[in-house]
N, C-alpha and C positions, 0 to 999 in steps of 0.2 A: 467407344464401345465396351467399354469397363459399365456400365450402367444397363447394358442391355442383358449380360447376362446375371439374372438374380434370384441367385441361389445361395444359402446360408453354406459357411464355409466350416463347418464340423462332421468330423468324421464319422460321427455315428447317429446312422437316422433315427434310432428313438430319442434324442436330444436335437433333431430338427421336427421332428412331431410335436415334441414337450413345445418348443418355441412358436408353432404355427397357434398349436392351442390356446396357449396363456395369450398371443396377440389376439387372435379373436376374443377372445374374455375382456382383455384389455379393451377393444372396440365394441364390444356389445356393452359392458359397465361406462364407458362413457356417455351411450347413445341412453340410455337408461337414467345415468343421471341427468344429461344434459337436459332428458324429455322433463324429468320433475324438475330442476329449476326454473326450467321456462314455465312451466303449471305454474310454478308458486310463484315467479314474480311474475307472470298476464294477473294472476287472480289480486294478486298486492295492486298490480295498477288498475284493477278494474275496483275491487273497494274503494281507493282513492280518488278515482273519477266518479262514483257514485256519491264522495262526501263532499265534494268539491261543486259537481253537480246540486243536489241537495241544498249547500251554503248559496250559490249563484239564485238559483230559484228562491230560496225565503229570502235573500236582501231584495232582489227585485219587487217579489210580493209585499214587502213593508216599505220599498221606495214608491209604489205605484197607491199601494195605501195610503200615503202620504202628501203625492199628488192627488189625488182624488178628494181628499179633507181641504187640499188647499183652495182645489176650484168650489169646493162646495160655501167656503164663506169664511169669513174671517172665526179662527178660533178661541171662544173665551179661555180666560188663563182662572180658573177656580172661580168665577163670578156666574152669577146665577141673572140669566136675561130672559126678561119674561115677553115673550113676544105678542102684541096684538091690534088690533085696530079699535077707533071710534068712531065716532057719527055726532055732530052736534044736533041736539034735540031741539034749543032754542037760542034764540038769539036776542038781547035785548036793543034794538039799536034805537031806540025812541031814548036810551039812557045814553048810549055811546054821540049821537049825534047831540043832545043837551051839553056833556061834556065839551065837545069840539066847539059851539057856539060860546062856552063861555069862555074856552083857551081862548078865542080872538078879540074879546074886550080888553 
């Protein structure tokens, strides 16, 4: 039953009013400081999440580029490669046949 009587045991009503005002100011200051602390912590979390997200995107982009280049063909390492096609314009089959005949004899 002691908790049902919530009054301050001070004989001076001015002291009672001062305690109530100080209590209200302390609660208000705690709420304001808590709000700004959460605001600062939230902004730090958002900035860190953005940095990590950009880093993961960059790594995925680099891995995808390496994967795509690996699929396109082997990479040359500092060597010059000349690609092209050729076509046989003339064959001298009579010379080949005479060489084969000489080899048989």
